[in-house]
C-alpha positions as CSV (number, residue, x, y, z in Angstrom):
1,M,-72.4,-25.6,-108.9
2,S,-75.1,-23.4,-110.5
3,N,-74.3,-20.7,-113.0
4,P,-74.5,-17.3,-111.4
5,L,-76.3,-16.0,-114.5
6,T,-79.1,-18.5,-114.1
7,G,-82.3,-16.7,-113.0
8,Q,-80.9,-13.3,-113.7
9,S,-83.1,-11.0,-115.8
10,V,-82.1,-10.5,-119.4
11,E,-81.2,-6.9,-118.7
12,S,-79.1,-7.8,-115.6
13,A,-77.3,-10.5,-117.5
14,R,-76.5,-8.1,-120.3
15,R,-75.1,-5.6,-117.8
16,S,-73.0,-8.3,-116.1
17,L,-71.6,-9.5,-119.4
18,A,-70.8,-5.9,-120.5
19,G,-68.9,-5.4,-117.2
20,Q,-67.0,-8.6,-117.7
21,L,-66.0,-7.6,-121.2
22,R,-64.9,-4.1,-120.1
23,S,-62.7,-5.7,-117.4
24,A,-61.1,-7.8,-120.1
25,G,-60.3,-4.7,-122.1
26,I,-62.9,-5.2,-124.9
27,E,-63.4,-1.8,-126.5
28,E,-67.1,-2.2,-127.6
29,A,-68.1,-4.1,-124.5
30,E,-71.7,-2.8,-124.4
31,L,-72.4,-3.6,-128.1
32,D,-70.7,-7.0,-127.9
33,A,-72.7,-7.9,-124.8
34,R,-76.0,-7.0,-126.5
35,I,-75.2,-8.9,-129.6
36,L,-74.1,-12.1,-127.6
37,V,-77.2,-12.0,-125.4
38,G,-79.4,-11.4,-128.4
39,A,-77.9,-14.3,-130.2
40,V,-78.2,-16.7,-127.3
41,L,-81.8,-15.8,-126.7
42,G,-82.7,-15.4,-130.4
43,L,-83.9,-11.8,-129.8
44,D,-83.3,-8.6,-131.7
45,L,-83.0,-5.2,-130.0
46,T,-86.7,-4.8,-129.7
47,G,-87.0,-8.3,-128.2
48,L,-84.3,-7.6,-125.7
49,I,-86.2,-4.6,-124.5
50,A,-89.5,-6.4,-124.4
51,Q,-88.1,-9.3,-122.5
52,A,-85.7,-7.4,-120.3
53,A,-87.3,-8.7,-117.0
54,R,-87.4,-12.4,-118.1
55,P,-85.1,-14.7,-116.1
56,L,-82.4,-16.7,-117.9
57,T,-82.7,-20.5,-118.0
58,D,-79.7,-22.6,-116.9
59,A,-79.1,-23.6,-120.5
60,E,-79.1,-19.9,-121.7
61,A,-76.8,-18.9,-118.8
62,S,-74.4,-21.7,-119.7
63,R,-74.2,-20.7,-123.3
64,L,-73.8,-17.0,-122.5
65,T,-71.0,-17.8,-120.0
66,Q,-69.1,-19.7,-122.7
67,H,-69.6,-16.9,-125.2
68,A,-68.3,-14.4,-122.6
69,Q,-65.2,-16.4,-121.9
70,R,-64.4,-16.7,-125.5
71,R,-64.9,-12.9,-126.1
72,S,-62.9,-12.0,-123.1
73,A,-60.0,-14.0,-124.5
74,G,-60.1,-11.9,-127.6
75,E,-62.1,-14.1,-130.0
76,P,-64.3,-11.8,-132.2
77,V,-68.0,-11.9,-131.9
78,A,-68.4,-13.0,-135.5
79,R,-66.2,-16.0,-134.9
80,I,-68.1,-17.0,-131.8
81,L,-71.4,-16.8,-133.6
82,G,-70.1,-18.1,-136.9
83,T,-71.7,-15.4,-139.0
84,R,-71.1,-11.7,-140.0
85,E,-73.2,-9.2,-141.9
86,F,-71.7,-7.6,-145.0
87,W,-73.5,-5.3,-147.3
88,G,-76.6,-6.0,-145.3
89,L,-76.4,-9.7,-146.0
90,P,-75.6,-12.6,-143.6
91,F,-72.5,-14.6,-144.3
92,R,-71.5,-17.8,-142.6
93,L,-67.8,-18.0,-141.7
94,S,-65.3,-20.8,-141.3
95,E,-61.7,-21.0,-140.0
96,A,-60.5,-20.5,-143.6
97,T,-62.3,-17.2,-144.2
98,L,-61.6,-13.7,-143.1
99,V,-64.3,-11.9,-141.1
100,P,-65.7,-9.5,-143.7
101,R,-65.1,-5.9,-142.7
102,P,-66.9,-2.6,-143.5
103,D,-63.8,-1.3,-145.2
104,T,-64.2,-3.9,-147.9
105,E,-67.6,-2.6,-148.8
106,T,-65.7,0.2,-150.5
107,V,-64.7,-2.3,-153.1
108,V,-68.3,-3.2,-153.7
109,E,-69.3,0.5,-153.9
110,L,-66.7,1.2,-156.6
111,A,-67.5,-2.0,-158.5
112,L,-71.2,-0.9,-158.7
113,E,-70.2,2.6,-159.8
114,I,-68.2,1.1,-162.6
115,L,-70.7,-1.6,-163.7
116,R,-73.6,0.9,-163.7
117,E,-71.6,3.0,-166.3
118,R,-72.0,0.2,-168.8
119,K,-74.7,1.1,-171.4
120,A,-76.7,-1.4,-173.3
121,A,-74.2,-4.1,-172.4
122,P,-74.8,-7.8,-172.0
123,P,-75.0,-9.2,-168.4
124,P,-71.6,-8.7,-166.7
125,R,-69.2,-11.6,-166.0
126,I,-67.4,-11.1,-162.6
127,A,-64.5,-12.9,-161.0
128,D,-63.6,-12.6,-157.3
129,I,-60.0,-13.7,-156.7
130,G,-59.4,-15.1,-153.2
131,T,-63.2,-15.1,-152.5
132,G,-63.1,-16.4,-148.9
133,S,-66.6,-16.3,-147.6
134,G,-67.8,-15.0,-151.0
135,A,-68.8,-11.6,-149.5
136,I,-67.7,-9.3,-152.3
137,L,-68.9,-11.5,-155.2
138,L,-72.2,-12.3,-153.6
139,A,-72.9,-8.7,-152.6
140,L,-72.4,-7.7,-156.3
141,L,-74.6,-10.5,-157.6
142,H,-77.3,-9.5,-155.1
143,E,-77.2,-5.9,-156.5
144,I,-76.9,-6.9,-160.2
145,P,-79.6,-9.5,-160.8
146,D,-78.4,-10.5,-164.3
147,A,-74.7,-10.9,-163.5
148,F,-72.8,-14.2,-163.2
149,G,-69.8,-14.6,-161.1
150,I,-66.9,-17.0,-160.3
151,G,-65.0,-17.0,-157.1
152,T,-61.5,-18.6,-156.7
153,D,-59.6,-19.6,-153.6
154,I,-56.8,-22.0,-152.8
155,S,-58.7,-23.2,-149.8
156,L,-61.4,-25.9,-150.3
157,T,-62.9,-25.1,-146.9
158,A,-63.3,-21.4,-148.0
159,L,-64.8,-22.4,-151.3
160,S,-67.3,-24.7,-149.5
161,T,-68.2,-21.8,-147.2
162,A,-68.7,-19.4,-150.1
163,R,-70.8,-22.0,-152.0
164,D,-73.0,-22.5,-148.9
165,N,-73.4,-18.7,-148.6
166,A,-74.4,-18.4,-152.3
167,V,-77.1,-21.0,-151.9
168,A,-78.4,-19.5,-148.6
169,L,-78.7,-16.1,-150.3
170,G,-80.5,-17.5,-153.3
171,L,-77.6,-16.9,-155.6
172,G,-76.3,-20.4,-156.2
173,G,-77.5,-20.5,-159.7
174,R,-75.5,-17.4,-160.7
175,A,-72.2,-18.2,-158.9
176,A,-69.5,-20.8,-159.4
177,F,-66.4,-21.5,-157.4
178,V,-63.0,-22.8,-158.5
179,A,-60.0,-24.0,-156.5
180,C,-56.8,-22.4,-157.9
181,S,-54.1,-19.9,-157.1
182,Y,-55.5,-16.5,-157.8
183,A,-56.9,-16.5,-161.4
184,S,-54.8,-19.3,-162.8
185,A,-57.7,-21.6,-163.6
186,L,-59.9,-19.0,-165.1
187,R,-60.6,-18.2,-168.8
188,G,-61.8,-14.7,-169.8
189,P,-63.0,-12.4,-170.8
190,F,-64.4,-10.9,-167.6
191,D,-66.1,-7.5,-167.4
192,L,-65.0,-7.1,-163.8
193,I,-62.4,-8.7,-161.6
194,V,-62.3,-7.9,-157.9
195,S,-60.0,-9.1,-155.1
196,N,-59.3,-8.5,-151.4
197,P,-55.9,-10.2,-151.4
198,P,-53.5,-10.6,-148.4
199,Y,-51.6,-7.3,-148.0
200,I,-50.2,-7.2,-144.5
201,P,-46.3,-7.2,-144.5
202,S,-45.2,-10.4,-142.8
203,A,-43.3,-8.6,-140.0
204,E,-46.4,-6.6,-139.1
205,I,-48.7,-9.6,-138.4
206,P,-47.5,-10.1,-134.8
207,T,-48.4,-6.5,-134.1
208,L,-52.1,-6.9,-135.2
209,S,-54.9,-7.1,-132.7
210,V,-55.5,-10.5,-131.1
211,E,-58.9,-10.6,-132.9
212,V,-57.1,-10.6,-136.2
213,R,-53.7,-12.2,-135.3
214,E,-55.1,-15.2,-133.6
215,H,-58.4,-15.8,-135.4
216,D,-58.1,-14.7,-139.0
217,P,-56.3,-17.2,-141.4
218,H,-52.7,-16.1,-141.9
219,L,-52.9,-17.1,-145.6
220,A,-55.5,-14.4,-146.1
221,L,-53.4,-11.8,-144.2
222,D,-49.8,-12.3,-145.1
223,G,-48.7,-10.3,-148.1
224,G,-45.0,-11.2,-148.0
225,N,-42.1,-9.1,-147.0
226,D,-43.4,-5.8,-148.4
227,G,-47.1,-6.7,-148.5
228,Y,-47.3,-6.8,-152.3
229,D,-46.7,-10.5,-153.2
230,A,-50.4,-11.1,-153.9
231,Y,-50.7,-8.0,-156.1
232,R,-47.6,-9.0,-158.1
233,A,-49.2,-12.4,-158.8
234,L,-52.9,-11.5,-159.4
235,I,-52.6,-8.2,-161.3
236,P,-50.9,-9.7,-164.5
237,Q,-53.3,-12.6,-164.4
238,A,-56.3,-10.4,-164.1
239,S,-55.1,-8.1,-166.9
240,E,-54.9,-11.2,-169.3
241,R,-58.4,-12.2,-168.4
242,L,-60.2,-8.9,-168.6
243,G,-62.2,-8.1,-171.8
244,P,-61.8,-4.8,-173.6
245,G,-63.0,-2.0,-171.2
246,G,-63.1,-4.4,-168.3
247,A,-62.0,-3.3,-164.8
248,L,-59.9,-4.7,-162.0
249,I,-60.6,-3.5,-158.5
250,V,-58.4,-4.5,-155.5
251,E,-58.6,-3.7,-151.8
252,A,-55.5,-1.9,-150.5
253,G,-53.9,-1.3,-147.1
254,R,-53.0,2.1,-145.8
255,G,-50.4,3.8,-148.1
256,Q,-50.4,1.1,-150.7
257,A,-52.6,2.6,-153.4
258,R,-49.8,4.3,-155.4
259,N,-47.6,1.2,-155.6
260,I,-50.6,-0.9,-156.6
261,E,-51.3,1.5,-159.5
262,T,-47.7,1.2,-160.6
263,L,-48.2,-2.6,-160.8
264,M,-51.4,-2.2,-162.7
265,A,-49.8,0.1,-165.2
266,A,-46.9,-2.3,-165.7
267,A,-49.5,-5.0,-166.5
268,G,-51.0,-2.8,-169.3
269,L,-53.9,-1.4,-167.4
270,T,-55.0,2.2,-167.4
271,M,-56.1,4.2,-164.3
272,D,-59.2,6.1,-165.2
273,R,-60.3,7.3,-161.8
274,P,-58.7,7.9,-158.4
275,P,-58.8,5.3,-155.6
276,K,-61.9,5.2,-153.6
277,A,-61.5,6.1,-149.9
278,D,-63.2,4.3,-147.0
279,L,-64.9,6.1,-144.2
280,A,-61.6,6.6,-142.4
281,G,-60.2,8.4,-145.5
282,I,-57.9,5.5,-146.4
283,Q,-57.5,4.9,-150.2
284,R,-59.1,1.5,-150.0
285,A,-60.3,0.5,-153.4
286,V,-57.9,0.8,-156.4
287,S,-59.1,0.3,-159.9
288,A,-57.8,0.2,-163.5
289,R,-59.2,-0.7,-166.9
290,K,-58.1,-2.7,-169.8
291,M,-58.5,-0.3,-172.7
292,P,-59.8,-1.5,-176.0
293,P,-57.0,-1.9,-178.7
C-alpha cells in the first residue's frame, strides 16, 4: 500500500503533518512539522519555501510518516532527530543525556559574566559536574578560546556523547571527560564549576510532560524526596575544589534558589550576587564564590 504522502508537494505534506500533530495535542504543531519536514528533506526555511511545490519521493514520505508517528506519541523532536541546538551550537544527543533547554543558557550567561570580570588572570579552568551532552561546558569553551574544561558524569554513554560533541565542535583539544560521581575524581583548583544537576522531587516526576517523563533519563531528573539530594552532594565537593575567588554556578528549579544558597553558605561559599533569572522570571542560575583566606 502506497504512502499517502508520496507525491504530495512539500508544502502540502507540511500542512498535513501539522494537522496530524495538532490532532495529537502537540502544542507547537506548525513549528514541529516544519522542523521535521526540513530535516527529512535536508532543507532550511528558505529551501522549504523554494521547493514548496516539489513532490515527495516514496522514501521521503516513509521517513516523514515515521517521524510524525513518533512525535504524535509524545517523543520530542530533538529525540527524533538526535540533535538539539544550544547556545547556537549543534549537540548530538543520546538516551543518557537530557535535551538541552533554553533555560540552561542562563547558567552560561552568568558564567560568562563572572569569567569576564577576571582581570589579567591566567586561562580559566572549568569543571562541569554531570555534563550530559557537554552543552554547558562546550558553550563556555566556545566563548572563551583559552579556557580548558573537564566534564564529569556517572554515565559512560553520556561521556561518550559529550566527547563526540567536543570533537565535532573543534573543542576536543581543550576538553576532557571523567567518569565519576559529581566531582569526586577531580582535583582542583578550578576557577569555575558549573552544574545542571537533577532537581525534580521524586514524587513530581510522574506529573511531568510525556516529552520529559518518558524520554529524558530519570537519573538526570530525579533530585530525591525534596529535590536537593544532588546539591547536598556536589556543593561541598565543589567548594573543596574551587581556587580562591573561584565561583560555583548551579541551575535551580522554581522556588529552589534560596535553599541552594543556604547549602552553599554551609559549605563555606559566599553569595556575591543575586540569582540570575531566566526569560520566564524564574531564578534559574545560583552562584557563590570561594573567598580568598
